[in-house]
C-alpha positions in Angstrom: 134.9 193.4 86.1 136.9 190.2 86.7 137.0 187.5 84.2 139.4 185.9 85.2 139.0 181.7 85.9 140.8 180.5 88.2 140.8 176.4 88.6 139.4 177.0 91.1 136.2 177.5 89.7 136.8 174.7 87.1 137.0 172.4 90.1 133.4 173.8 91.9 131.7 173.4 88.3 133.1 170.2 87.5 128.7 168.4 87.3 130.8 164.9 89.4 131.9 164.3 92.5 135.5 165.8 93.4 137.5 164.6 96.8 141.3 165.2 96.6 143.7 163.8 98.9 147.5 164.1 100.1 149.7 161.1 100.0 148.4 160.4 103.7 145.2 160.8 103.0 143.9 163.3 104.3 141.1 165.5 102.7 142.1 168.5 101.0 139.8 169.5 98.2 135.9 169.0 98.2 134.3 170.4 95.2 130.3 171.5 95.6 129.1 169.3 93.6 130.8 166.3 96.1 129.4 168.7 99.5 126.1 168.2 97.4 126.2 164.1 97.0 127.4 162.8 100.3 125.7 165.4 102.0 128.4 166.9 104.1 130.0 170.7 104.5 133.6 170.6 102.9 134.2 173.5 106.0 133.9 170.5 108.9 135.7 167.5 107.3 138.6 169.4 104.8 142.5 168.4 107.1 141.0 164.7 108.5 141.3 161.3 107.9 138.9 160.5 104.3 138.3 157.2 105.7 136.9 158.6 109.1 135.1 160.9 106.8 133.9 158.3 104.1 134.0 154.2 105.6 133.0 152.7 102.4 135.3 155.6 99.9 138.7 156.0 102.1 139.2 152.3 102.1 139.6 152.3 98.0 141.6 155.4 98.1 144.0 154.3 100.1 144.4 151.0 98.9 145.0 153.2 95.5 147.9 154.9 97.5 149.8 152.1 98.7 149.6 150.0 95.8 150.6 153.0 93.2 147.8 151.5 90.8 144.2 153.6 90.2 141.2 152.9 89.9 138.8 152.9 87.9 135.2 152.3 87.5 133.8 151.0 90.8 130.8 150.5 92.8 130.1 151.6 96.4 126.5 150.5 97.2 126.2 152.8 100.3 123.0 154.2 103.2 122.5 156.6 101.5 123.6 156.7 98.5 125.0 154.3 95.7 128.3 155.6 94.0 130.5 155.6 90.7 133.9 156.2 91.6 137.5 156.8 90.1 140.4 156.9 91.6 143.7 158.4 89.7 146.5 159.1 91.9 148.9 162.8 91.2 153.3 162.1 91.0 154.9 165.0 90.9 158.6 164.5 89.8 157.6 160.6 90.7 156.9 161.2 93.7 153.1 159.6 94.9 151.7 163.5 96.6 148.4 162.1 96.9 144.7 161.1 94.8 142.0 162.5 92.9 139.2 160.8 93.1 135.7 161.5 90.9 132.4 160.6 91.2 128.3 160.2 90.4 125.7 159.0 91.8 125.0 155.1 90.1 121.5 156.1 89.3 123.0 159.3 86.8 126.0 157.0 85.5 123.1 154.7 85.2 121.3 157.3 82.8 124.1 158.5 81.0 124.5 154.6 79.9 121.6 153.9 78.9 122.1 157.3 76.1 125.3 154.9 74.8 124.1 153.3 70.6 126.3 149.7 72.4 124.6 149.9 75.0 120.6 149.7 74.0 122.0 146.9 71.6 123.0 144.7 74.6 120.1 146.0 76.5 117.7 144.7 73.5 120.3 141.4 73.5 119.4 140.7 77.1 116.5 141.6 76.9 115.2 139.3 74.4 117.1 136.6 75.9 114.7 137.3 79.5 111.3 136.6 77.3 112.2 134.8 74.7 113.5 131.7 77.8 111.0 128.6 78.0 112.5 128.7 81.3 111.3 131.1 84.2 113.8 134.1 85.4 113.5 135.9 88.6 116.1 138.6 89.4 116.6 140.3 92.7 119.5 142.3 94.5 121.9 141.5 97.9 118.5 142.3 100.0 116.6 139.8 98.3 114.0 142.3 96.8 112.6 141.4 93.4 113.9 143.5 90.7 112.8 141.4 87.4 110.8 138.8 85.8 110.2 137.6 82.8 106.8 136.2 81.2 107.8 132.3 81.2 107.7 133.1 85.7 104.8 135.1 85.7 102.5 131.9 83.6 104.6 128.9 85.6 103.8 131.6 88.7 100.7 132.6 89.0 101.7 136.4 88.8 102.4 139.5 87.2 105.5 141.2 87.3 104.0 143.9 88.8 102.6 142.3 91.9 106.3 141.6 92.9 109.0 143.2 91.5 110.4 145.8 94.3 108.9 143.3 96.8 111.5 141.3 99.3 111.3 137.4 98.3 110.8 137.1 102.4 107.4 139.0 102.3 107.0 136.6 99.4 107.1 133.5 101.4 105.1 135.2 104.0 102.2 135.6 101.5 102.4 132.2 100.8 102.9 132.2 97.1 105.2 130.0 97.3 107.0 127.3 99.9 110.1 128.3 100.1 112.8 130.5 98.1 115.9 130.1 96.4 117.3 133.4 96.5 116.6 133.2 100.3 118.9 130.5 100.9 121.2 132.0 98.6 122.1 135.0 100.6 122.3 132.6 103.4 124.5 130.0 101.7 126.5 132.2 99.0 127.1 129.8 97.0 124.2 128.3 94.3 121.0 126.4 95.5 119.4 124.5 94.2 115.4 122.8 95.2 112.1 122.1 94.9 109.3 124.6 95.3 106.0 124.0 95.4 103.3 126.9 93.9 100.3 127.2 95.9 98.7 129.4 92.9 99.5 127.1 89.9 100.3 124.0 91.4 103.2 123.1 90.2 106.2 122.1 90.8 109.4 124.0 89.9 112.9 123.4 90.0 114.8 126.7 91.0 118.4 127.4 91.2 119.9 130.2 91.9 123.3 132.0 91.3 124.6 135.6 93.1 126.7 137.9 91.7 129.5 139.3 93.5 130.3 143.1 93.7 134.4 143.7 93.9 135.1 143.6 98.0 133.2 140.3 97.3 129.5 141.1 98.0 126.4 139.6 96.4 124.7 142.5 93.9 122.2 140.3 92.3 120.7 136.8 92.2 119.6 135.8 89.0 116.5 132.9 89.9 116.0 129.9 87.2 113.8 127.9 87.3 112.0 124.9 85.0 109.0 123.2 85.8 108.8 119.2 87.0 105.3 118.5 86.9 104.8 118.0 83.4 108.5 116.4 83.9 107.4 114.0 86.4 104.3 113.1 84.9 106.3 112.2 82.1 107.7 109.9 84.2 105.5 108.5 85.4 103.5 108.1 81.5 107.2 106.1 81.2 106.7 104.3 83.8 102.8 102.7 83.2 104.8 102.6 79.5 107.3 100.4 80.9 104.8 97.6 82.5 102.2 98.0 79.9 105.3 96.4 78.1 106.6 94.1 81.1 102.8 92.8 81.0 102.6 92.4 77.6 105.9 90.8 77.8 104.9 88.6 80.3 101.7 87.9 78.1 103.7 87.3 75.1 105.6 84.2 77.4 102.4 82.7 78.5 101.7 82.6 74.7 105.2 80.8 73.9 104.1 78.0 76.4 101.9 77.1 73.8 104.7 76.2 71.8 106.5 74.0 74.1 105.4 70.8 73.1 107.5 71.3 70.6 110.7 71.4 72.8 108.9 67.7 74.8 106.9 70.0 77.1 103.3 69.5 77.5 101.9 71.1 80.5 98.2 70.7 80.3 97.4 70.8 83.7 96.5 74.2 85.6 99.2 73.6 88.2 102.1 72.6 86.0 101.7 75.9 83.8 102.0 77.5 87.6 105.0 76.2 87.9 106.6 76.9 84.1 105.6 80.2 84.8 107.3 80.7 88.1 110.1 79.0 86.1 110.5 81.8 83.6 109.3 84.4 86.2 112.9 83.0 87.8 114.4 83.0 84.4 114.3 85.8 83.5 115.4 87.5 87.0 118.7 85.4 87.4 117.7 84.1 90.5 119.9 81.6 91.4 120.6 78.0 93.2 116.8 77.1 92.1 116.4 73.6 93.9 113.4 71.5 92.3 111.8 69.0 94.0 109.9 66.2 92.4 109.9 62.7 92.7 111.8 60.3 89.8 110.5 61.1 86.1 108.4 63.4 87.0 110.6 66.4 84.6 113.2 67.6 87.0 116.0 68.0 84.3 113.4 69.0 81.6 112.2 71.8 84.0 116.2 73.1 84.6 117.4 73.2 81.1 114.1 75.5 80.0 114.6 77.7 83.4 118.6 77.5 81.3 116.7 77.9 77.9 114.8 80.8 79.3 117.3 82.9 81.2 120.3 85.0 79.4 122.6 82.1 79.9 121.0 80.7 77.2 123.8 80.7 75.2 126.6 79.1 77.2 126.8 75.3 78.5 123.9 73.7 79.4 126.4 71.2 82.3 124.4 67.4 84.4 125.2 65.6 86.3 123.5 63.0 88.3 125.6 62.9 92.0 124.3 59.8 92.9 125.8 57.7 90.1 129.5 58.0 90.7 131.7 57.5 94.0 132.6 60.4 96.6 136.1 60.1 95.1 135.0 60.7 91.3 132.8 62.6 92.0 134.6 65.4 94.1 137.3 65.2 90.4 134.5 65.2 88.3 132.5 68.7 90.0 135.9 70.5 91.0 137.9 69.2 88.1 142.4 68.1 89.6 145.3 69.1 88.5 148.5 66.9 87.5 149.5 64.1 89.5 146.9 64.8 91.7 146.3 61.4 92.2 147.0 57.9 91.0 146.0 57.0 87.7 145.3 60.8 87.0 145.2 62.5 83.5 149.1 64.0 82.8 147.0 67.4 81.2 145.2 67.4 84.7 141.5 67.5 83.9 138.8 71.1 84.2 136.0 70.3 86.6 132.0 71.2 85.7 131.9 74.3 87.8 134.7 75.2 85.5 132.6 73.4 81.9 130.3 76.0 82.8 130.8 79.4 83.6 128.9 81.6 82.0 126.0 78.7 81.9 124.1 76.2 84.1 125.2 73.7 86.5 122.4 70.9 87.1 123.3 68.9 90.1 120.6 66.1 89.7 120.3 63.8 92.9 121.7 66.0 95.2 120.3 64.6 98.1 122.6 62.1 97.7 125.5 64.2 97.2 127.9 62.7 100.5 128.1 65.4 103.8 132.1 66.3 102.9 131.6 67.0 99.6 127.9 69.1 100.2 130.8 71.0 103.0 133.0 72.6 99.9 129.7 72.9 97.8 128.7 75.5 100.1 131.7 77.1 100.4 131.5 76.7 96.3 128.6 78.9 96.7 129.4 80.9 99.4 132.6 82.3 97.3 132.1 82.1 93.7 135.3 79.9 93.5 136.5 76.2 92.7 139.8 74.3 94.0 140.8 71.7 92.0 142.7 68.5 93.3 146.5 68.8 94.2 145.2 72.6 93.3 147.2 75.9 95.4 145.4 78.5 93.8 141.4 78.9 93.5 139.4 79.5 90.9 136.6 82.1 90.0 133.7 80.1 88.7 130.1 82.5 87.6 127.1 79.6 86.9 124.0 79.4 87.8 123.5 75.8 90.0 119.9 74.0 90.0 120.4 71.3 92.1 117.2 68.7 91.5 116.0 65.7 94.6 113.6 62.7 95.0 114.1 63.0 98.9 112.4 65.0 101.6 115.8 67.0 101.5 114.3 68.7 105.6 113.1 64.9 107.0 117.6 64.6 105.8 118.9 66.9 107.8 116.8 66.1 111.0 118.6 62.4 110.4 121.8 64.7 109.6 122.4 63.0 106.1 122.3 67.0 104.6 123.4 69.7 105.9 121.3 72.2 107.3 123.6 75.5 106.3 123.1 74.1 102.7 119.6 73.5 102.8 119.0 76.9 103.4 121.8 78.4 101.3 119.0 76.8 98.2 
């Protein structure tokens, strides 16, 4: 009886599949386990180029032969079988002779790995995180098939894991579970995607973010989807908006109540019409409205109303400057409004003078009797309002100004426009 054990006996007895090639990638040996896993017969394929026999595994072997570097623990996802393979190189006297490829089915490899203590510990940690997450989590494979969902997803979508695990997300969309799938978008775009999903069963809007995980060959291996319920957030946003509206209403009511205190500031408003004017003035002040035109007969309190607008606005801490445009001749009025540089005209101050626009910077400039403003100054005022810049008399560089301009007049400006005594563009610029 021959009890001699050959190396060939040993290779055929190994529980892993084994392939051996020469340095050119020609198959030299295939053990019985490899024949079983790959469903091939060694006699029909030995002597052939490995990539012609195994289109997915062969290129991995050839890469190792080309680079001279081994490859361990590489996954191959095939049409018939998924493998975990390791490729090592055969060298003799420093020369590369060939390669040995050992592999086993991915399922068998996973079953072995699951028995490891470190695997069990890590698996418990991941499972705890998966279940404890308040956000919904879906895990799908590279084909869009659902692998697992957590309890939060069950609650958000009104489903049980057993109803969806193993099904394609395309089928779930077709069944009307949700209106569209972020997983399909990830598989299409090969990148992270976020979108809103409407869930028919629960009536909830979910913000779904899908993130792909790639294998060593650059193919999508997994898609992890994170779901966050936006329904409650939208409700909170609406409640917050309603609270803001209530606060604004209370502020308006407080402002109206404060109008009772206006008498302390010299304003008496008993008639509904006057109270309406003051309410409108308060709103304009809070809105930072620009260039407010006040019309009214002499003695009706236009200046008082302008000061009231200034004091009710955010500019109240800055200057309130006023001038009567009818009280000064044209050449002096221009100097008062815009200022002048040293030596700008005979009698000018040695150091020059800042104009009222500059003095009102950050605050309010009240132009009383603006209807009496000469036409040349109207043009200069219009440019100032358009550009927010003034040019002193005798200056070459403009200065930026920021002030609220409130003009007032007792004249009929529309009639003045028709009589060409007031610029139409300035009238409509107010």
